[in-house]
All heavy atoms as a GROMACS GRO file, in nm:
protein
  606
    1MET      N    1   9.760   8.711   9.429
    1MET     CA    2   9.864   8.807   9.403
    1MET      C    3   9.828   8.944   9.461
    1MET      O    4   9.914   9.013   9.515
    1MET     CB    5   9.890   8.819   9.253
    1MET     CG    6   9.997   8.921   9.224
    1MET     SD    7  10.047   8.937   9.054
    1MET     CE    8  10.103   8.775   9.020
    2ARG      N    9   9.702   8.982   9.449
    2ARG     CA   10   9.658   9.113   9.500
    2ARG      C   11   9.688   9.126   9.649
    2ARG      O   12   9.733   9.230   9.695
    2ARG     CB   13   9.508   9.133   9.474
    2ARG     CG   14   9.456   9.268   9.519
    2ARG     CD   15   9.308   9.286   9.487
    2ARG     NE   16   9.267   9.234   9.358
    2ARG     CZ   17   9.283   9.294   9.240
    2ARG    NH1   18   9.342   9.411   9.236
    2ARG    NH2   19   9.243   9.239   9.128
    3ASP      N   20   9.665   9.019   9.724
    3ASP     CA   21   9.691   9.024   9.868
    3ASP      C   22   9.838   9.046   9.896
    3ASP      O   23   9.874   9.121   9.987
    3ASP     CB   24   9.644   8.896   9.936
    3ASP     CG   25   9.493   8.882   9.939
    3ASP    OD1   26   9.423   8.986   9.926
    3ASP    OD2   27   9.444   8.769   9.952
    4LYS      N   28   9.925   8.984   9.819
    4LYS     CA   29  10.070   9.000   9.838
    4LYS      C   30  10.112   9.142   9.804
    4LYS      O   31  10.192   9.203   9.876
    4LYS     CB   32  10.147   8.898   9.754
    4LYS     CG   33  10.292   8.897   9.785
    4LYS     CD   34  10.313   8.859   9.931
    4LYS     CE   35  10.457   8.856   9.968
    4LYS     NZ   36  10.478   8.838  10.111
    5VAL      N   37  10.061   9.196   9.694
    5VAL     CA   38  10.093   9.335   9.655
    5VAL      C   39  10.044   9.431   9.763
    5VAL      O   40  10.119   9.520   9.806
    5VAL     CB   41  10.031   9.369   9.518
    5VAL    CG1   42  10.047   9.517   9.487
    5VAL    CG2   43  10.094   9.284   9.408
    6ARG      N   44   9.922   9.413   9.808
    6ARG     CA   45   9.867   9.499   9.913
    6ARG      C   46   9.954   9.493  10.038
    6ARG      O   47   9.987   9.595  10.098
    6ARG     CB   48   9.724   9.458   9.947
    6ARG     CG   49   9.659   9.546  10.052
    6ARG     CD   50   9.520   9.502  10.096
    6ARG     NE   51   9.432   9.466   9.986
    6ARG     CZ   52   9.396   9.341   9.956
    6ARG    NH1   53   9.440   9.239  10.029
    6ARG    NH2   54   9.315   9.317   9.856
    7SER      N   55   9.992   9.373  10.076
    7SER     CA   56  10.074   9.355  10.196
    7SER      C   57  10.210   9.425  10.181
    7SER      O   58  10.256   9.492  10.273
    7SER     CB   59  10.094   9.206  10.221
    7SER     OG   60  10.176   9.185  10.332
    8LEU      N   61  10.273   9.411  10.066
    8LEU     CA   62  10.402   9.478  10.042
    8LEU      C   63  10.390   9.629  10.052
    8LEU      O   64  10.474   9.695  10.114
    8LEU     CB   65  10.457   9.440   9.904
    8LEU     CG   66  10.519   9.303   9.889
    8LEU    CD1   67  10.548   9.274   9.743
    8LEU    CD2   68  10.645   9.292   9.972
    9VAL      N   69  10.287   9.684   9.993
    9VAL     CA   70  10.266   9.829   9.995
    9VAL      C   71  10.239   9.876  10.138
    9VAL      O   72  10.304   9.969  10.186
    9VAL     CB   73  10.150   9.870   9.901
    9VAL    CG1   74  10.112  10.016   9.922
    9VAL    CG2   75  10.189   9.846   9.756
   10ILE      N   76  10.146   9.812  10.206
   10ILE     CA   77  10.107   9.856  10.340
   10ILE      C   78  10.220   9.840  10.440
   10ILE      O   79  10.250   9.932  10.517
   10ILE     CB   80   9.980   9.781  10.384
   10ILE    CG1   81   9.860   9.828  10.300
   10ILE    CG2   82   9.952   9.802  10.533
   10ILE    CD1   83   9.734   9.747  10.318
   11GLU      N   84  10.286   9.726  10.439
   11GLU     CA   85  10.390   9.700  10.538
   11GLU      C   86  10.518   9.778  10.513
   11GLU      O   87  10.583   9.822  10.608
   11GLU     CB   88  10.421   9.551  10.543
   11GLU     CG   89  10.307   9.468  10.599
   11GLU     CD   90  10.331   9.319  10.586
   11GLU    OE1   91  10.446   9.277  10.562
   11GLU    OE2   92  10.233   9.244  10.600
   12ASN      N   93  10.556   9.796  10.387
   12ASN     CA   94  10.686   9.854  10.356
   12ASN      C   95  10.682  10.003  10.323
   12ASN      O   96  10.784  10.071  10.335
   12ASN     CB   97  10.752   9.779  10.241
   12ASN     CG   98  10.785   9.637  10.280
   12ASN    OD1   99  10.879   9.614  10.353
   12ASN    ND2  100  10.704   9.543  10.233
   13LEU      N  101  10.567  10.054  10.281
   13LEU     CA  102  10.562  10.193  10.238
   13LEU      C  103  10.466  10.278  10.319
   13LEU      O  104  10.480  10.400  10.324
   13LEU     CB  105  10.525  10.202  10.090
   13LEU     CG  106  10.622  10.131   9.996
   13LEU    CD1  107  10.566  10.128   9.856
   13LEU    CD2  108  10.758  10.196   9.999
   14LEU      N  109  10.366  10.215  10.380
   14LEU     CA  110  10.262  10.292  10.448
   14LEU      C  111  10.260  10.271  10.599
   14LEU      O  112  10.167  10.315  10.666
   14LEU     CB  113  10.125  10.259  10.389
   14LEU     CG  114  10.110  10.279  10.239
   14LEU    CD1  115   9.969  10.242  10.194
   14LEU    CD2  116  10.144  10.421  10.200
   15ASN      N  117  10.361  10.202  10.650
   15ASN     CA  118  10.371  10.178  10.795
   15ASN      C  119  10.243  10.121  10.854
   15ASN      O  120  10.199  10.162  10.962
   15ASN     CB  121  10.411  10.306  10.868
   15ASN     CG  122  10.548  10.354  10.826
   15ASN    OD1  123  10.640  10.275  10.812
   15ASN    ND2  124  10.560  10.484  10.805
   16GLY      N  125  10.180  10.030  10.782
   16GLY     CA  126  10.062   9.962  10.831
   16GLY      C  127   9.930  10.032  10.803
   16GLY      O  128   9.824   9.979  10.834
   17LYS      N  129   9.934  10.151  10.744
   17LYS     CA  130   9.810  10.224  10.713
   17LYS      C  131   9.738  10.156  10.597
   17LYS      O  132   9.796  10.131  10.492
   17LYS     CB  133   9.843  10.368  10.675
   17LYS     CG  134   9.722  10.450  10.642
   17LYS     CD  135   9.759  10.591  10.599
   17LYS     CE  136   9.636  10.664  10.550
   17LYS     NZ  137   9.671  10.789  10.485
   18GLU      N  138   9.612  10.126  10.617
   18GLU     CA  139   9.531  10.059  10.514
   18GLU      C  140   9.491  10.155  10.402
   18GLU      O  141   9.469  10.274  10.427
   18GLU     CB  142   9.405  10.000  10.576
   18GLU     CG  143   9.431   9.885  10.670
   18GLU     CD  144   9.473   9.757  10.600
   18GLU    OE1  145   9.430   9.734  10.486
   18GLU    OE2  146   9.549   9.680  10.661
   19VAL      N  147   9.483  10.104  10.281
   19VAL     CA  148   9.432  10.178  10.166
   19VAL      C  149   9.344  10.084  10.085
   19VAL      O  150   9.362   9.964  10.087
   19VAL     CB  151   9.544  10.234  10.075
   19VAL    CG1  152   9.626  10.339  10.147
   19VAL    CG2  153   9.633  10.124  10.022
   20ALA      N  154   9.250  10.142  10.013
   20ALA     CA  155   9.165  10.063   9.924
   20ALA      C  156   9.246  10.021   9.802
   20ALA      O  157   9.339  10.090   9.760
   20ALA     CB  158   9.044  10.145   9.881
   21ASP      N  159   9.210   9.908   9.745
   21ASP     CA  160   9.284   9.857   9.629
   21ASP      C  161   9.278   9.952   9.510
   21ASP      O  162   9.369   9.952   9.428
   21ASP     CB  163   9.230   9.720   9.588
   21ASP     CG  164   9.266   9.612   9.689
   21ASP    OD1  165   9.350   9.637   9.778
   21ASP    OD2  166   9.208   9.502   9.679
   22ASP      N  167   9.172  10.030   9.500
   22ASP     CA  168   9.159  10.122   9.386
   22ASP      C  169   9.198  10.266   9.421
   22ASP      O  170   9.189  10.355   9.338
   22ASP     CB  171   9.017  10.119   9.330
   22ASP     CG  172   8.913  10.165   9.430
   22ASP    OD1  173   8.944  10.179   9.551
   22ASP    OD2  174   8.798  10.188   9.388
   23GLN      N  175   9.246  10.287   9.543
   23GLN     CA  176   9.285  10.422   9.584
   23GLN      C  177   9.413  10.465   9.514
   23GLN      O  178   9.508  10.389   9.503
   23GLN     CB  179   9.306  10.426   9.736
   23GLN     CG  180   9.335  10.565   9.788
   23GLN     CD  181   9.335  10.569   9.940
   23GLN    OE1  182   9.301  10.471  10.007
   23GLN    NE2  183   9.372  10.683   9.994
   24ASP      N  184   9.412  10.588   9.465
   24ASP     CA  185   9.528  10.642   9.396
   24ASP      C  186   9.642  10.657   9.495
   24ASP      O  187   9.627  10.717   9.601
   24ASP     CB  188   9.494  10.777   9.334
   24ASP     CG  189   9.612  10.830   9.257
   24ASP    OD1  190   9.695  10.899   9.319
   24ASP    OD2  191   9.623  10.801   9.138
   25LEU      N  192   9.758  10.604   9.460
   25LEU     CA  193   9.874  10.610   9.548
   25LEU      C  194   9.970  10.722   9.512
   25LEU      O  195  10.039  10.774   9.599
   25LEU     CB  196   9.949  10.476   9.542
   25LEU     CG  197   9.871  10.352   9.583
   25LEU    CD1  198   9.952  10.227   9.554
   25LEU    CD2  199   9.831  10.359   9.729
   26LEU      N  200   9.975  10.760   9.386
   26LEU     CA  201  10.076  10.856   9.340
   26LEU      C  202  10.025  10.999   9.338
   26LEU      O  203  10.084  11.087   9.400
   26LEU     CB  204  10.128  10.815   9.203
   26LEU     CG  205  10.190  10.675   9.196
   26LEU    CD1  206  10.228  10.640   9.054
   26LEU    CD2  207  10.309  10.666   9.289
   27ILE      N  208   9.918  11.023   9.266
   27ILE     CA  209   9.867  11.160   9.254
   27ILE      C  210   9.827  11.214   9.390
   27ILE      O  211   9.847  11.332   9.420
   27ILE     CB  212   9.751  11.166   9.153
   27ILE    CG1  213   9.804  11.134   9.013
   27ILE    CG2  214   9.684  11.303   9.154
   27ILE    CD1  215   9.699  11.124   8.906
   28SER      N  216   9.775  11.128   9.476
   28SER     CA  217   9.735  11.171   9.609
   28SER      C  218   9.854  11.196   9.701
   28SER      O  219   9.839  11.254   9.808
   28SER     CB  220   9.644  11.066   9.673
   28SER     OG  221   9.719  10.948   9.696
   29GLY      N  222   9.971  11.150   9.660
   29GLY     CA  223  10.091  11.169   9.741
   29GLY      C  224  10.111  11.064   9.848
   29GLY      O  225  10.200  11.078   9.933
   30ILE      N  226  10.032  10.958   9.848
   30ILE     CA  227  10.048  10.852   9.948
   30ILE      C  228  10.187  10.789   9.933
   30ILE      O  229  10.253  10.759  10.031
   30ILE     CB  230   9.936  10.747   9.935
   30ILE    CG1  231   9.802  10.811   9.973
   30ILE    CG2  232   9.965  10.625  10.021
   30ILE    CD1  233   9.682  10.722   9.948
   31ILE      N  234  10.229  10.769   9.808
   31ILE     CA  235  10.363  10.720   9.779
   31ILE      C  236  10.433  10.821   9.690
   31ILE      O  237  10.377  10.864   9.589
   31ILE     CB  238  10.358  10.582   9.709
   31ILE    CG1  239  10.294  10.478   9.801
   31ILE    CG2  240  10.498  10.537   9.668
   31ILE    CD1  241  10.279  10.341   9.738
   32ASP      N  242  10.555  10.859   9.726
   32ASP     CA  243  10.631  10.954   9.645
   32ASP      C  244  10.725  10.879   9.551
   32ASP      O  245  10.726  10.756   9.546
   32ASP     CB  246  10.707  11.053   9.734
   32ASP     CG  247  10.810  10.985   9.824
   32ASP    OD1  248  10.841  10.866   9.804
   32ASP    OD2  249  10.860  11.054   9.916
   33SER      N  250  10.805  10.952   9.476
   33SER     CA  251  10.892  10.890   9.376
   33SER      C  252  10.994  10.795   9.439
   33SER      O  253  11.025  10.690   9.381
   33SER     CB  254  10.962  10.997   9.292
   33SER     OG  255  11.038  11.082   9.375
   34LEU      N  256  11.047  10.829   9.554
   34LEU     CA  257  11.139  10.738   9.622
   34LEU      C  258  11.066  10.611   9.667
   34LEU      O  259  11.123  10.502   9.661
   34LEU     CB  260  11.205  10.807   9.741
   34LEU     CG  261  11.301  10.920   9.706
   34LEU    CD1  262  11.352  10.987   9.832
   34LEU    CD2  263  11.416  10.869   9.622
   35GLY      N  264  10.943  10.626   9.710
   35GLY     CA  265  10.863  10.511   9.747
   35GLY      C  266  10.837  10.419   9.628
   35GLY      O  267  10.837  10.297   9.642
   36VAL      N  268  10.818  10.479   9.512
   36VAL     CA  269  10.796  10.399   9.390
   36VAL      C  270  10.921  10.316   9.359
   36VAL      O  271  10.913  10.198   9.328
   36VAL     CB  272  10.759  10.488   9.269
   36VAL    CG1  273  10.760  10.407   9.140
   36VAL    CG2  274  10.622  10.552   9.291
   37MET      N  275  11.038  10.378   9.372
   37MET     CA  276  11.161  10.306   9.344
   37MET      C  277  11.182  10.192   9.445
   37MET      O  278  11.225  10.083   9.409
   37MET     CB  279  11.280  10.401   9.345
   37MET     CG  280  11.272  10.508   9.236
   37MET     SD  281  11.217  10.449   9.072
   37MET     CE  282  11.345  10.335   9.029
   38ARG      N  283  11.148  10.218   9.569
   38ARG     CA  284  11.156  10.113   9.671
   38ARG      C  285  11.058  10.001   9.640
   38ARG      O  286  11.090   9.883   9.652
   38ARG     CB  287  11.127  10.174   9.808
   38ARG     CG  288  11.144  10.078   9.921
   38ARG     CD  289  11.134  10.147  10.055
   38ARG     NE  290  11.140  10.047  10.160
   38ARG     CZ  291  11.086  10.062  10.277
   38ARG    NH1  292  11.022  10.173  10.308
   38ARG    NH2  293  11.094   9.967  10.367
   39LEU      N  294  10.938  10.038   9.597
   39LEU     CA  295  10.838   9.939   9.561
   39LEU      C  296  10.884   9.854   9.444
   39LEU      O  297  10.864   9.732   9.444
   39LEU     CB  298  10.705  10.008   9.528
   39LEU     CG  299  10.587   9.920   9.491
   39LEU    CD1  300  10.558   9.817   9.599
   39LEU    CD2  301  10.465  10.006   9.462
   40VAL      N  302  10.947   9.914   9.346
   40VAL     CA  303  11.000   9.839   9.232
   40VAL      C  304  11.096   9.731   9.282
   40VAL      O  305  11.087   9.614   9.244
   40VAL     CB  306  11.068   9.932   9.130
   40VAL    CG1  307  11.149   9.852   9.029
   40VAL    CG2  308  10.965  10.018   9.059
   41ARG      N  309  11.189   9.769   9.369
   41ARG     CA  310  11.286   9.672   9.422
   41ARG      C  311  11.217   9.561   9.501
   41ARG      O  312  11.252   9.443   9.489
   41ARG     CB  313  11.390   9.743   9.510
   41ARG     CG  314  11.487   9.827   9.430
   41ARG     CD  315  11.605   9.874   9.512
   41ARG     NE  316  11.567   9.937   9.639
   41ARG     CZ  317  11.539  10.064   9.656
   41ARG    NH1  318  11.544  10.147   9.554
   41ARG    NH2  319  11.508  10.112   9.776
   42LEU      N  320  11.117   9.598   9.581
   42LEU     CA  321  11.043   9.498   9.658
   42LEU      C  322  10.970   9.398   9.567
   42LEU      O  323  10.973   9.278   9.590
   42LEU     CB  324  10.942   9.566   9.751
   42LEU     CG  325  10.998   9.642   9.869
   42LEU    CD1  326  10.890   9.733   9.930
   42LEU    CD2  327  11.052   9.547   9.974
   43LEU      N  328  10.904   9.452   9.465
   43LEU     CA  329  10.830   9.366   9.372
   43LEU      C  330  10.924   9.276   9.293
   43LEU      O  331  10.894   9.157   9.273
   43LEU     CB  332  10.746   9.452   9.277
   43LEU     CG  333  10.632   9.530   9.342
   43LEU    CD1  334  10.573   9.629   9.243
   43LEU    CD2  335  10.524   9.436   9.396
   44GLU      N  336  11.036   9.330   9.250
   44GLU     CA  337  11.132   9.249   9.176
   44GLU      C  338  11.183   9.133   9.262
   44GLU      O  339  11.195   9.020   9.214
   44GLU     CB  340  11.249   9.335   9.128
   44GLU     CG  341  11.214   9.427   9.015
   44GLU     CD  342  11.327   9.517   8.972
   44GLU    OE1  343  11.418   9.548   9.054
   44GLU    OE2  344  11.326   9.557   8.854
   45ALA      N  345  11.213   9.162   9.388
   45ALA     CA  346  11.261   9.057   9.478
   45ALA      C  347  11.152   8.955   9.510
   45ALA      O  348  11.177   8.834   9.507
   45ALA     CB  349  11.315   9.120   9.606
   46GLU      N  350  11.034   9.003   9.539
   46GLU     CA  351  10.925   8.915   9.578
   46GLU      C  352  10.881   8.821   9.466
   46GLU      O  353  10.854   8.703   9.488
   46GLU     CB  354  10.805   8.997   9.626
   46GLU     CG  355  10.687   8.914   9.671
   46GLU     CD  356  10.715   8.832   9.795
   46GLU    OE1  357  10.794   8.875   9.881
   46GLU    OE2  358  10.655   8.722   9.804
   47PHE      N  359  10.872   8.874   9.344
   47PHE     CA  360  10.819   8.796   9.233
   47PHE      C  361  10.927   8.748   9.136
   47PHE      O  362  10.896   8.690   9.032
   47PHE     CB  363  10.712   8.877   9.159
   47PHE     CG  364  10.591   8.905   9.245
   47PHE    CD1  365  10.569   9.032   9.297
   47PHE    CD2  366  10.501   8.805   9.276
   47PHE    CE1  367  10.458   9.058   9.377
   47PHE    CE2  368  10.390   8.830   9.354
   47PHE     CZ  369  10.369   8.957   9.406
   48ASP      N  370  11.053   8.774   9.170
   48ASP     CA  371  11.167   8.730   9.089
   48ASP      C  372  11.152   8.771   8.942
   48ASP      O  373  11.158   8.689   8.850
   48ASP     CB  374  11.185   8.578   9.100
   48ASP     CG  375  11.320   8.534   9.046
   48ASP    OD1  376  11.417   8.613   9.055
   48ASP    OD2  377  11.328   8.421   8.994
   49ILE      N  378  11.127   8.902   8.924
   49ILE     CA  379  11.114   8.958   8.790
   49ILE      C  380  11.201   9.083   8.781
   49ILE      O  381  11.250   9.134   8.882
   49ILE     CB  382  10.968   8.997   8.757
   49ILE    CG1  383  10.915   9.100   8.857
   49ILE    CG2  384  10.879   8.875   8.752
   49ILE    CD1  385  10.781   9.161   8.818
   50LYS      N  386  11.219   9.132   8.661
   50LYS     CA  387  11.286   9.259   8.637
   50LYS      C  388  11.182   9.354   8.580
   50LYS      O  389  11.114   9.321   8.482
   50LYS     CB  390  11.402   9.240   8.538
   50LYS     CG  391  11.473   9.367   8.503
   50LYS     CD  392  11.554   9.418   8.621
   50LYS     CE  393  11.629   9.544   8.581
   50LYS     NZ  394  11.642   9.638   8.688
   51ILE      N  395  11.167   9.470   8.643
   51ILE     CA  396  11.071   9.570   8.595
   51ILE      C  397  11.150   9.677   8.520
   51ILE      O  398  11.230   9.749   8.580
   51ILE     CB  399  10.992   9.633   8.712
   51ILE    CG1  400  10.911   9.524   8.784
   51ILE    CG2  401  10.902   9.745   8.661
   51ILE    CD1  402  10.841   9.571   8.910
   52PRO      N  403  11.131   9.685   8.388
   52PRO     CA  404  11.205   9.784   8.309
   52PRO      C  405  11.165   9.927   8.348
   52PRO      O  406  11.049   9.952   8.385
   52PRO     CB  407  11.162   9.755   8.164
   52PRO     CG  408  11.090   9.625   8.167
   52PRO     CD  409  11.043   9.603   8.307
   53ALA      N  410  11.259  10.018   8.339
   53ALA     CA  411  11.234  10.158   8.376
   53ALA      C  412  11.115  10.215   8.300
   53ALA      O  413  11.036  10.291   8.357
   53ALA     CB  414  11.359  10.241   8.352
   54GLU      N  415  11.099  10.178   8.175
   54GLU     CA  416  10.990  10.232   8.094
   54GLU      C  417  10.852  10.184   8.142
   54GLU      O  418  10.750  10.241   8.105
   54GLU     CB  419  11.008  10.203   7.945
   54GLU     CG  420  11.014  10.057   7.909
   54GLU     CD  421  11.154   9.997   7.907
   54GLU    OE1  422  11.248  10.058   7.958
   54GLU    OE2  423  11.166   9.886   7.853
   55ASP      N  424  10.849  10.080   8.225
   55ASP     CA  425  10.722  10.030   8.280
   55ASP      C  426  10.682  10.099   8.410
   55ASP      O  427  10.573  10.078   8.461
   55ASP     CB  428  10.730   9.879   8.304
   55ASP     CG  429  10.718   9.800   8.175
   55ASP    OD1  430  10.705   9.860   8.067
   55ASP    OD2  431  10.724   9.675   8.182
   56VAL      N  432  10.772  10.179   8.466
   56VAL     CA  433  10.744  10.247   8.592
   56VAL      C  434  10.669  10.377   8.560
   56VAL      O  435  10.725  10.486   8.556
   56VAL     CB  436  10.873  10.273   8.673
   56VAL    CG1  437  10.839  10.336   8.807
   56VAL    CG2  438  10.950  10.143   8.692
   57VAL      N  439  10.540  10.360   8.533
   57VAL     CA  440  10.453  10.471   8.494
   57VAL      C  441  10.325  10.465   8.578
   57VAL      O  442  10.291  10.361   8.635
   57VAL     CB  443  10.418  10.467   8.344
   57VAL    CG1  444  10.542  10.491   8.258
   57VAL    CG2  445  10.352  10.336   8.306
   58ILE      N  446  10.256  10.576   8.582
   58ILE     CA  447  10.135  10.585   8.664
   58ILE      C  448  10.030  10.482   8.623
   58ILE      O  449   9.954  10.433   8.707
   58ILE     CB  450  10.078  10.729   8.662
   58ILE    CG1  451   9.982  10.749   8.778
   58ILE    CG2  452  10.014  10.761   8.529
   58ILE    CD1  453   9.950  10.893   8.807
   59GLU      N  454  10.027  10.445   8.496
   59GLU     CA  455   9.930  10.346   8.449
   59GLU      C  456   9.953  10.209   8.512
   59GLU      O  457   9.861  10.127   8.518
   59GLU     CB  458   9.934  10.333   8.296
   59GLU     CG  459   9.884  10.455   8.223
   59GLU     CD  460   9.990  10.566   8.208
   59GLU    OE1  461  10.108  10.543   8.239
   59GLU    OE2  462   9.951  10.676   8.166
   60HIS      N  463  10.074  10.183   8.558
   60HIS     CA  464  10.104  10.054   8.622
   60HIS      C  465  10.114  10.066   8.774
   60HIS      O  466  10.087   9.970   8.845
   60HIS     CB  467  10.237   9.998   8.572
   60HIS     CG  468  10.241   9.970   8.426
   60HIS    ND1  469  10.145   9.896   8.360
   60HIS    CD2  470  10.329  10.006   8.331
   60HIS    CE1  471  10.174   9.889   8.232
   60HIS    NE2  472  10.286   9.955   8.212
   61PHE      N  473  10.154  10.182   8.825
   61PHE     CA  474  10.182  10.197   8.967
   61PHE      C  475  10.085  10.290   9.038
   61PHE      O  476  10.110  10.331   9.150
   61PHE     CB  477  10.326  10.246   8.987
   61PHE     CG  478  10.429  10.139   8.965
   61PHE    CD1  479  10.461  10.096   8.837
   61PHE    CD2  480  10.492  10.079   9.072
   61PHE    CE1  481  10.554   9.996   8.817
   61PHE    CE2  482  10.585   9.979   9.053
   61PHE     CZ  483  10.616   9.936   8.925
   62GLY      N  484   9.972  10.322   8.975
   62GLY     CA  485   9.879  10.418   9.032
   62GLY      C  486   9.798  10.368   9.150
   62GLY      O  487   9.758  10.445   9.235
   63SER      N  488   9.776  10.238   9.158
   63SER     CA  489   9.697  10.181   9.268
   63SER      C  490   9.736  10.034   9.284
   63SER      O  491   9.806   9.978   9.199
   63SER     CB  492   9.547  10.191   9.238
   63SER     OG  493   9.512  10.106   9.131
   64ILE      N  494   9.689   9.974   9.389
   64ILE     CA  495   9.715   9.831   9.410
   64ILE      C  496   9.650   9.750   9.299
   64ILE      O  497   9.709   9.654   9.248
   64ILE     CB  498   9.666   9.787   9.549
   64ILE    CG1  499   9.757   9.852   9.656
   64ILE    CG2  500   9.662   9.635   9.562
   64ILE    CD1  501   9.709   9.836   9.798
   65ASP      N  502   9.530   9.789   9.254
   65ASP     CA  503   9.465   9.720   9.142
   65ASP      C  504   9.551   9.728   9.016
   65ASP      O  505   9.568   9.628   8.946
   65ASP     CB  506   9.328   9.783   9.113
   65ASP     CG  507   9.221   9.740   9.211
   65ASP    OD1  508   9.239   9.637   9.280
   65ASP    OD2  509   9.118   9.810   9.220
   66MET      N  510   9.603   9.847   8.986
   66MET     CA  511   9.686   9.864   8.867
   66MET      C  512   9.816   9.784   8.877
   66MET      O  513   9.859   9.722   8.779
   66MET     CB  514   9.719  10.012   8.845
   66MET     CG  515   9.602  10.096   8.806
   66MET     SD  516   9.656  10.270   8.802
   66MET     CE  517   9.512  10.345   8.729
   67LEU      N  518   9.876   9.784   8.994
   67LEU     CA  519   9.998   9.706   9.016
   67LEU      C  520   9.972   9.558   8.995
   67LEU      O  521  10.052   9.489   8.930
   67LEU     CB  522  10.049   9.728   9.158
   67LEU     CG  523  10.142   9.843   9.181
   67LEU    CD1  524  10.160   9.868   9.330
   67LEU    CD2  525  10.275   9.816   9.117
   68THR      N  526   9.863   9.510   9.049
   68THR     CA  527   9.830   9.368   9.036
   68THR      C  528   9.810   9.331   8.889
   68THR      O  529   9.863   9.229   8.842
   68THR     CB  530   9.704   9.335   9.118
   68THR    OG1  531   9.728   9.369   9.255
   68THR    CG2  532   9.667   9.189   9.108
   69ALA      N  533   9.736   9.412   8.816
   69ALA     CA  534   9.713   9.385   8.674
   69ALA      C  535   9.844   9.385   8.597
   69ALA      O  536   9.869   9.298   8.513
   69ALA     CB  537   9.616   9.488   8.615
   70TYR      N  538   9.930   9.482   8.625
   70TYR     CA  539  10.060   9.489   8.559
   70TYR      C  540  10.143   9.365   8.590
   70TYR      O  541  10.199   9.302   8.500
   70TYR     CB  542  10.136   9.616   8.600
   70TYR     CG  543  10.280   9.612   8.559
   70TYR    CD1  544  10.316   9.628   8.426
   70TYR    CD2  545  10.381   9.590   8.652
   70TYR    CE1  546  10.448   9.623   8.385
   70TYR    CE2  547  10.513   9.585   8.614
   70TYR     CZ  548  10.546   9.601   8.481
   70TYR     OH  549  10.678   9.594   8.440
   71LEU      N  550  10.153   9.329   8.717
   71LEU     CA  551  10.234   9.214   8.755
   71LEU      C  552  10.182   9.085   8.694
   71LEU      O  553  10.261   8.997   8.657
   71LEU     CB  554  10.240   9.202   8.908
   71LEU     CG  555  10.323   9.308   8.977
   71LEU    CD1  556  10.302   9.302   9.127
   71LEU    CD2  557  10.470   9.295   8.942
   72GLU      N  558  10.052   9.071   8.682
   72GLU     CA  559   9.995   8.950   8.622
   72GLU      C  560  10.040   8.938   8.477
   72GLU      O  561  10.063   8.826   8.429
   72GLU     CB  562   9.843   8.950   8.633
   72GLU     CG  563   9.798   8.921   8.776
   72GLU     CD  564   9.649   8.939   8.798
   72GLU    OE1  565   9.580   8.998   8.713
   72GLU    OE2  566   9.602   8.893   8.904
   73THR      N  567  10.058   9.050   8.406
   73THR     CA  568  10.107   9.042   8.268
   73THR      C  569  10.256   9.012   8.265
   73THR      O  570  10.303   8.941   8.177
   73THR     CB  571  10.081   9.173   8.189
   73THR    OG1  572  10.158   9.279   8.245
   73THR    CG2  573   9.934   9.207   8.187
   74ARG      N  574  10.332   9.063   8.360
   74ARG     CA  575  10.477   9.040   8.364
   74ARG      C  576  10.509   8.898   8.404
   74ARG      O  577  10.603   8.838   8.352
   74ARG     CB  578  10.544   9.135   8.464
   74ARG     CG  579  10.542   9.280   8.426
   74ARG     CD  580  10.629   9.312   8.309
   74ARG     NE  581  10.766   9.274   8.343
   74ARG     CZ  582  10.859   9.249   8.253
   74ARG    NH1  583  10.832   9.258   8.125
   74ARG    NH2  584  10.980   9.216   8.288
   75ILE      N  585  10.436   8.844   8.497
   75ILE     CA  586  10.468   8.711   8.549
   75ILE      C  587  10.426   8.603   8.453
   75ILE      O  588  10.486   8.497   8.445
   75ILE     CB  589  10.406   8.692   8.690
   75ILE    CG1  590  10.479   8.786   8.786
   75ILE    CG2  591  10.414   8.549   8.736
   75ILE    CD1  592  10.418   8.797   8.922
   76SER      N  593  10.328   8.628   8.370
   76SER     CA  594  10.284   8.527   8.273
   76SER      C  595  10.375   8.519   8.152
   76SER      O  596  10.359   8.432   8.069
   76SER     CB  597  10.140   8.558   8.229
   76SER     OG  598  10.135   8.679   8.154
   77ILE      N  599  10.472   8.610   8.144
   77ILE     CA  600  10.566   8.609   8.029
   77ILE      C  601  10.659   8.492   8.040
   77ILE      O  602  10.707   8.457   8.142
   77ILE     CB  603  10.644   8.743   8.023
   77ILE    CG1  604  10.549   8.855   7.986
   77ILE    CG2  605  10.759   8.735   7.924
   77ILE    CD1  606  10.612   8.994   7.989
   0.00000   0.00000   0.00000
């Protein structure tokens, strides 16, 4: 799953620029608020899930590692 999340972020939001899995994406400004909303749509489509607005927080979307951990809890539901 981590590889798929990384690929979605790099290909769709970073124009191919590599980032470390634990690198902060939001506070550093690598991804802005519009990028987060785009990422939500991409993840929902890719994993066939619905991400509630209240789950779109830095604790879940701060890095690829955090995204992967969050998605693993959502998909196991």
